N, C-alpha and C positions, 0 to 999 in steps of 0.2 A: 488262638487268633488265627484266622485263615490267612494264607499268603496273598499278597497283592497280585491280581491277575497280570499276565504279561503285557496285555494291550494297555493297561493303565500305567504300568511302569514306562512303557515306550512313550505314552502321551506326556507323562511328567518330564521325561528326558527331553522331548521335543520342546515343551514349554520352557524348560530351564535353558535349553540351548538358544531359543529365540530371545529370551530375556537377556541372556549374556551378550548376544550379538548386538541387540538394541542398545544395551548399556555402553558397549564399546564404541559403537557408532556415535551415540550421543556425546560421550566423553571426548572423542576426537573432534566432533563438530563444535562443541562448546569451549574446548580448551583455549583456542585463540581469543575468544570473546572474554572469557574469565581472566585470562592473562592481561588483556588490555584494561579491563576494569580494575584489576589489582594494581597494575602499573600506573594508572591515573592517580592513585593515592600515594605513590612513592615520591620521595624527594628527587630532584633532578639528578643527583649524583648516584642514585641507586637504580635508575631505570635500566641502564646498560651495564651494570656491574657484572663481574664474573668471579665466582660462580653466581648465577642468578638465584634470586629467592622469590618464591611465588607470593608469599604474604609479606607485606612491608613491615619492618620492625617498628617504624614510627610513622603511621599514616598521617598524611597532610592534605589540606584542601587548597594549597597554594595555586595549583593549576586551574582549578575551577574558579577560584577568586579572580585570577588574572583574566580568564576569557570573559567573565561577566563584567569586569572592569573595561574590557575592550568591546563592549556592546553585544555580547553573545545573547543577552536577553532580548534585545531589539531584533536581532537576526532570527531568533526562534519565533518571535511574534510575527515577523514577515512570512516565515514558512508556514506558520499556523493559519494566517489569513489566506494565503495563496492556496494552501491545500484544502482548507474548508470550502473556499469559493469554488475550486475545481470539482470537488466531490459533489457539492450541491448542484452546480450547473450540469454536470455530466449525468447525475441521477435524474434530474428534472427532465432533461431532453431525452435521455435514454428510456425512461419509463413511458413517456408519451409516445416515442417512436416504437418501442417494443409492443405497446398495447395496440397501436394501429396495425403493426405487422402481424400480430397474432389473432386479432379479432375481426379485422376487415379484409375482405378479399378484393384485390384490385389488380389491374394490369401492371406488370413489372415488379410484382412483389418478390418473386423468386430471384429476379436479377438483383434486387436490393440486398437480399440475404447473401447471395454470392459475393456481392461487392463488399459487404462487411468483412468477410473472411479475407478477401484480397487486400483490403486496406490494412488489416492487421499485420500483413506480411511485409509492408513497406518499412524499411529502416528509418527511424526518426531523423537520424543525422543527415540523410539525403534530402530532407525537407527544410533544413535550416536556412539555406540561402534564399529560396523563394519566400519562405515565411518571414524572414527578416525584412526583405524588400516590401512585402505587403504590410507588415506592421509599421514600417517606417512611413509609408504613404499615408496611413491613417493616423499617424502621430501617437502610436502606442508603445514606442520603444522606451525602455527604462521605466516601465510602470508595472504595478502589480496586476492590473487588469489584463495586460498582454499575457502574463504567465497563467492566469486563471483561464483565459480563453484557449490558450494553446494546450494546456494540460487536459482540459475538458475535451477538446477536439481530438487530441491524440488517443484518449482512452474511451471515447464515445463508441467506437465499433465493438470493443469487448463488452462494454456495459449493455449495448443493444443485444449482443449475442447471448449473454448470460440471462438477461431479463426475458428475452423471447422464450428461452427454454423453460424458465420458471413460470411465466404466465401461461404457457401451454399446459402445465400440470394442474392449474387451478380449474375447478369445476365451473363450467359456463352457466349452470343452472342458478347459481347465486346471483350472477349479474342479470340474468333474465328476470329473476324475481325483483331485483332492484328497479329494473326498467318498468316493470308493471306498476311499481309504487310511484312512478313519475320521475325517476332519476335520469338525467341526461348522460351522454358519454363521459364528460369530464367529471361529473359527480360520481359515476360508477368507478372511474379510475381512482380518484382521490379518496373516496369514502369506503369503497369495497375492495378494490384490487390491491392497492398499495398497503393497507393495513394487513392484508393476508400475505403479503410478499415481503415481510420484514427480513427473513433470512436471505432471500435473493438480493434485496437492496443492500444489506450489510456486506454480503460477499462481493458484489460489484463495487460498492463504495470503497472497500478495503483495497481492491486492485488500484483504483484511482488514487487513493491516499498514499499508498506505498510509492507509486510512480512520482506523484507531485512532491512528496516529502523528500525523496532521495535524489531527485533529478539534479544534475550538475551542469550538463552541457547546455541545455536550453536556457537555464537561468544565467549562465555565464555569458552566452551570446546576446541575450535579450536585455540584460541589465548592465549598467556601468557604474552607477552611484551607490554609495553605502546606504542611502535611504531606502532602497528597495532590494538590497542584497539579501538573499536567502541563506539559511544556515549551511547547506552543503558548500556553497561558494565561499562563505566566510571561513569554513574549516580548511579549505584549500590553501589559504594564505599562511597557515601554520607550518606548511612544508618548508617555507623559508627559501631564500636565494642562495645562501652559503652553507646551510645545514638544517637538519630537521630539529624542530622544537617538539620533542616527543611528549613532554608533559602536557602542554596545552592541546596538542594534536590528539592525544589519547582521551583527555577530558572532553574535548569537543565530540569525539567519536562516540563516547558513552552517552552524552546528551542527545546525539542524533539517533541512537538506537533505542534508548529507553522509552520514549513515547510510543513508537510503533510497536515495540514488544509488549508494552502494557495494554495497548488497545487490542492486540491480537489475543492476549490471554483473556481479557475481559469479554471479547466477542467471539471466542473460538466456537462456542456452541452454535451461534447463528451462522458463522462462516462455513462450518462443515455442512450444516443442513442446507445452506444456500447453494453450495456447490453441487450437492447431490439431489436437490429438490426437483430440478427439471429433468431428471433422468427417467422418471416414471410418470406416466400420464395419469392425472387424477380422475 
Protein backbone atom coordinates (compact mmCIF):
# COMPACT_ATOMS: atom_id res chain seq x y z
CA UNK A 1 0.00 0.00 0.00
CA UNK A 2 1.41 3.35 -1.03
CA UNK A 3 2.11 5.97 1.62
CA UNK A 4 -0.34 8.83 2.08
CA UNK A 5 0.95 11.93 0.28
CA UNK A 6 2.24 14.70 2.52
CA UNK A 7 -0.37 17.24 1.38
CA UNK A 8 -3.18 14.84 2.34
CA UNK A 9 -1.69 14.30 5.77
CA UNK A 10 -1.48 18.06 6.26
CA UNK A 11 -5.10 18.45 5.11
CA UNK A 12 -6.24 15.78 7.60
CA UNK A 13 -4.31 17.44 10.42
CA UNK A 14 -5.87 20.82 9.59
CA UNK A 15 -9.38 19.29 9.48
CA UNK A 16 -8.80 17.52 12.80
CA UNK A 17 -7.46 20.71 14.35
CA UNK A 18 -10.46 22.72 13.13
CA UNK A 19 -12.84 20.06 14.46
CA UNK A 20 -11.13 20.01 17.84
CA UNK A 21 -11.22 23.82 18.12
CA UNK A 22 -14.90 23.93 17.15
CA UNK A 23 -15.73 21.24 19.71
CA UNK A 24 -13.91 23.14 22.45
CA UNK A 25 -15.64 26.42 21.56
CA UNK A 26 -19.01 24.66 21.40
CA UNK A 27 -18.46 22.98 24.76
CA UNK A 28 -17.48 26.27 26.42
CA UNK A 29 -20.51 28.05 24.92
CA UNK A 30 -22.99 25.30 25.77
CA UNK A 31 -21.73 24.42 29.25
CA UNK A 32 -23.55 27.25 31.13
CA UNK A 33 -26.79 26.46 29.28
CA UNK A 34 -26.53 22.73 29.97
CA UNK A 35 -25.66 23.43 33.60
CA UNK A 36 -28.74 25.62 33.92
CA UNK A 37 -30.95 22.96 32.35
CA UNK A 38 -29.51 20.31 34.67
CA UNK A 39 -29.89 22.53 37.75
CA UNK A 40 -33.53 23.28 36.91
CA UNK A 41 -34.26 19.60 37.64
CA UNK A 42 -32.36 19.52 40.94
CA UNK A 43 -34.02 19.79 44.36
CA UNK A 44 -33.54 23.23 45.91
CA UNK A 45 -30.94 21.94 48.40
CA UNK A 46 -28.72 20.53 45.63
CA UNK A 47 -28.53 23.57 43.33
CA UNK A 48 -25.81 25.34 45.32
CA UNK A 49 -24.24 22.32 47.01
CA UNK A 50 -20.47 21.84 47.09
CA UNK A 51 -18.90 19.94 45.47
CA UNK A 52 -21.38 20.51 42.65
CA UNK A 53 -22.77 17.64 40.61
CA UNK A 54 -23.67 18.08 36.96
CA UNK A 55 -26.36 15.39 36.79
CA UNK A 56 -28.98 15.47 39.58
CA UNK A 57 -29.22 12.25 41.58
CA UNK A 58 -33.00 12.57 41.94
CA UNK A 59 -34.46 14.76 39.14
CA UNK A 60 -37.57 16.67 40.16
CA UNK A 61 -40.12 18.85 38.38
CA UNK A 62 -41.06 20.94 41.40
CA UNK A 63 -39.62 24.18 39.98
CA UNK A 64 -41.54 23.82 36.71
CA UNK A 65 -44.72 22.91 38.58
CA UNK A 66 -44.35 26.00 40.77
CA UNK A 67 -43.87 28.51 37.97
CA UNK A 68 -46.85 27.11 36.07
CA UNK A 69 -48.90 27.36 39.25
CA UNK A 70 -47.84 31.01 39.30
CA UNK A 71 -49.27 31.70 35.81
CA UNK A 72 -46.15 30.97 33.73
CA UNK A 73 -48.37 29.50 31.03
CA UNK A 74 -50.35 32.74 30.80
CA UNK A 75 -47.17 34.83 30.57
CA UNK A 76 -45.84 32.52 27.84
CA UNK A 77 -49.11 32.99 25.96
CA UNK A 78 -48.74 36.77 26.23
CA UNK A 79 -45.21 36.57 24.84
CA UNK A 80 -46.41 34.32 22.03
CA UNK A 81 -49.25 36.68 21.06
CA UNK A 82 -47.04 39.77 21.18
CA UNK A 83 -44.15 38.13 19.30
CA UNK A 84 -46.39 36.66 16.58
CA UNK A 85 -48.17 40.00 16.13
CA UNK A 86 -44.87 41.89 15.90
CA UNK A 87 -43.43 39.43 13.36
CA UNK A 88 -46.55 39.52 11.21
CA UNK A 89 -46.83 43.32 11.23
CA UNK A 90 -43.12 43.91 10.63
CA UNK A 91 -43.02 41.45 7.71
CA UNK A 92 -46.18 42.88 6.14
CA UNK A 93 -44.96 46.47 6.26
CA UNK A 94 -41.36 45.51 5.53
CA UNK A 95 -42.24 43.43 2.47
CA UNK A 96 -44.41 46.19 0.99
CA UNK A 97 -41.78 48.85 1.70
CA UNK A 98 -38.86 46.76 0.42
CA UNK A 99 -40.75 45.93 -2.78
CA UNK A 100 -41.42 49.62 -3.41
CA UNK A 101 -37.80 50.54 -2.73
CA UNK A 102 -36.36 47.86 -5.00
CA UNK A 103 -38.83 47.94 -7.91
CA UNK A 104 -39.83 51.60 -8.18
CA UNK A 105 -37.50 54.52 -8.82
CA UNK A 106 -38.60 57.75 -7.14
CA UNK A 107 -37.10 60.91 -5.71
CA UNK A 108 -35.65 60.40 -2.24
CA UNK A 109 -35.20 56.65 -2.57
CA UNK A 110 -31.51 56.79 -1.69
CA UNK A 111 -32.26 58.97 1.32
CA UNK A 112 -34.72 56.36 2.61
CA UNK A 113 -32.08 53.63 2.32
CA UNK A 114 -29.56 55.76 4.23
CA UNK A 115 -32.20 56.64 6.83
CA UNK A 116 -32.87 52.94 7.47
CA UNK A 117 -29.24 52.36 8.39
CA UNK A 118 -29.19 55.50 10.56
CA UNK A 119 -32.31 54.43 12.48
CA UNK A 120 -30.78 51.02 13.24
CA UNK A 121 -27.94 52.78 15.07
CA UNK A 122 -30.26 54.56 17.55
CA UNK A 123 -30.32 52.86 20.99
CA UNK A 124 -33.82 51.74 21.86
CA UNK A 125 -33.42 52.84 25.48
CA UNK A 126 -33.07 56.45 24.35
CA UNK A 127 -36.55 56.30 22.79
CA UNK A 128 -38.41 55.00 25.84
CA UNK A 129 -39.45 58.35 27.34
CA UNK A 130 -40.92 59.89 24.16
CA UNK A 131 -42.43 56.55 23.22
CA UNK A 132 -44.11 56.22 26.62
CA UNK A 133 -45.53 59.74 26.31
CA UNK A 134 -46.87 59.01 22.83
CA UNK A 135 -48.45 55.70 23.86
CA UNK A 136 -49.98 57.35 26.92
CA UNK A 137 -51.64 60.05 24.78
CA UNK A 138 -53.30 57.46 22.54
CA UNK A 139 -54.31 55.22 25.47
CA UNK A 140 -52.17 52.20 24.63
CA UNK A 141 -50.16 51.93 27.84
CA UNK A 142 -50.42 48.51 29.50
CA UNK A 143 -51.76 46.76 26.39
CA UNK A 144 -50.45 44.03 24.14
CA UNK A 145 -51.12 46.26 21.14
CA UNK A 146 -48.52 48.77 22.33
CA UNK A 147 -45.85 46.07 22.51
CA UNK A 148 -46.77 44.72 19.06
CA UNK A 149 -46.57 48.20 17.51
CA UNK A 150 -43.31 49.09 19.24
CA UNK A 151 -41.52 45.83 18.49
CA UNK A 152 -42.58 45.98 14.84
CA UNK A 153 -41.50 49.64 14.60
CA UNK A 154 -38.12 49.02 16.25
CA UNK A 155 -37.32 46.10 13.94
CA UNK A 156 -38.84 47.47 10.74
CA UNK A 157 -35.58 49.09 9.50
CA UNK A 158 -33.63 45.81 9.66
CA UNK A 159 -36.54 43.95 8.00
CA UNK A 160 -36.57 46.53 5.19
CA UNK A 161 -32.80 46.33 4.82
CA UNK A 162 -32.75 42.51 4.65
CA UNK A 163 -35.73 42.21 2.29
CA UNK A 164 -34.39 44.91 -0.03
CA UNK A 165 -31.25 42.86 -0.49
CA UNK A 166 -33.23 39.67 -1.06
CA UNK A 167 -35.74 41.22 -3.49
CA UNK A 168 -32.85 42.63 -5.51
CA UNK A 169 -31.61 39.07 -6.10
CA UNK A 170 -34.92 37.92 -7.63
CA UNK A 171 -35.22 37.96 -11.45
CA UNK A 172 -37.46 40.79 -12.64
CA UNK A 173 -38.47 38.77 -15.71
CA UNK A 174 -40.84 36.62 -13.64
CA UNK A 175 -42.67 39.71 -12.42
CA UNK A 176 -42.85 41.15 -15.93
CA UNK A 177 -44.42 37.92 -17.16
CA UNK A 178 -47.01 38.14 -14.37
CA UNK A 179 -47.85 41.73 -15.32
CA UNK A 180 -48.40 40.62 -18.92
CA UNK A 181 -50.92 38.11 -17.55
CA UNK A 182 -52.80 40.98 -15.90
CA UNK A 183 -51.37 40.95 -12.37
CA UNK A 184 -51.28 44.28 -10.56
CA UNK A 185 -48.46 45.42 -8.21
CA UNK A 186 -50.05 43.92 -5.08
CA UNK A 187 -50.85 40.65 -6.85
CA UNK A 188 -47.27 40.43 -8.09
CA UNK A 189 -45.98 41.05 -4.56
CA UNK A 190 -48.22 38.55 -2.75
CA UNK A 191 -48.50 35.84 -5.43
CA UNK A 192 -45.06 35.97 -7.06
CA UNK A 193 -42.45 37.79 -4.99
CA UNK A 194 -43.30 36.65 -1.47
CA UNK A 195 -43.58 32.91 -2.29
CA UNK A 196 -40.13 33.15 -3.89
CA UNK A 197 -38.76 35.01 -0.86
CA UNK A 198 -39.49 32.50 1.91
CA UNK A 199 -35.85 32.28 3.08
CA UNK A 200 -35.57 36.07 3.26
CA UNK A 201 -38.87 36.37 5.10
CA UNK A 202 -37.85 33.66 7.56
CA UNK A 203 -34.48 35.30 8.26
CA UNK A 204 -36.04 38.73 8.79
CA UNK A 205 -38.88 37.27 10.84
CA UNK A 206 -36.47 35.48 13.15
CA UNK A 207 -34.69 38.75 13.93
CA UNK A 208 -38.00 40.29 14.94
CA UNK A 209 -39.03 37.19 16.88
CA UNK A 210 -35.84 37.04 18.93
CA UNK A 211 -36.11 40.72 19.82
CA UNK A 212 -39.80 40.57 20.72
CA UNK A 213 -39.51 37.31 22.67
CA UNK A 214 -36.47 38.34 24.69
CA UNK A 215 -37.23 42.02 25.30
CA UNK A 216 -37.37 43.04 28.93
CA UNK A 217 -36.91 46.81 29.14
CA UNK A 218 -39.69 47.91 26.76
CA UNK A 219 -42.16 45.41 28.21
CA UNK A 220 -41.32 46.48 31.77
CA UNK A 221 -41.83 50.17 30.99
CA UNK A 222 -44.95 49.83 28.85
CA UNK A 223 -46.86 47.33 31.00
CA UNK A 224 -47.79 47.27 34.67
CA UNK A 225 -50.51 44.66 35.17
CA UNK A 226 -50.14 40.90 35.25
CA UNK A 227 -52.78 40.55 32.54
CA UNK A 228 -50.36 41.74 29.83
CA UNK A 229 -47.07 40.79 31.48
CA UNK A 230 -44.69 38.98 29.14
CA UNK A 231 -42.50 36.05 30.15
CA UNK A 232 -39.14 37.91 30.43
CA UNK A 233 -40.71 40.41 32.85
CA UNK A 234 -42.30 37.58 34.86
CA UNK A 235 -38.92 35.81 35.05
CA UNK A 236 -37.39 38.91 36.62
CA UNK A 237 -39.59 38.56 39.72
CA UNK A 238 -37.91 35.25 40.58
CA UNK A 239 -34.78 37.22 41.46
CA UNK A 240 -36.51 38.05 44.74
CA UNK A 241 -36.02 40.96 47.12
CA UNK A 242 -34.00 39.15 49.79
CA UNK A 243 -32.43 36.29 47.85
CA UNK A 244 -32.40 34.40 44.59
CA UNK A 245 -34.95 31.67 44.01
CA UNK A 246 -32.61 29.68 41.80
CA UNK A 247 -34.90 26.75 41.08
CA UNK A 248 -37.85 28.72 39.61
CA UNK A 249 -35.44 31.18 37.98
CA UNK A 250 -33.57 28.41 36.15
CA UNK A 251 -36.79 26.65 35.16
CA UNK A 252 -38.18 29.91 33.76
CA UNK A 253 -34.92 30.53 31.89
CA UNK A 254 -35.10 27.10 30.27
CA UNK A 255 -38.68 27.74 29.18
CA UNK A 256 -37.63 31.10 27.74
CA UNK A 257 -34.79 29.57 25.70
CA UNK A 258 -36.45 26.37 24.50
CA UNK A 259 -39.01 27.82 22.01
CA UNK A 260 -36.49 30.09 20.26
CA UNK A 261 -33.91 27.31 20.12
CA UNK A 262 -36.45 24.90 18.65
CA UNK A 263 -37.57 27.42 16.02
CA UNK A 264 -33.98 28.13 14.99
CA UNK A 265 -33.18 24.43 14.65
CA UNK A 266 -36.34 23.86 12.60
CA UNK A 267 -35.80 26.88 10.32
CA UNK A 268 -32.00 27.01 10.17
CA UNK A 269 -31.94 26.02 6.50
CA UNK A 270 -34.17 28.93 5.54
CA UNK A 271 -32.38 31.28 7.92
CA UNK A 272 -28.92 30.69 6.44
CA UNK A 273 -30.11 30.91 2.84
CA UNK A 274 -32.12 34.03 3.69
CA UNK A 275 -29.08 35.78 5.12
CA UNK A 276 -26.94 35.03 2.06
CA UNK A 277 -29.66 35.17 -0.61
CA UNK A 278 -29.35 38.87 -1.22
CA UNK A 279 -25.57 38.85 -1.58
CA UNK A 280 -25.69 37.67 -5.21
CA UNK A 281 -27.76 39.32 -7.88
CA UNK A 282 -30.01 36.80 -9.60
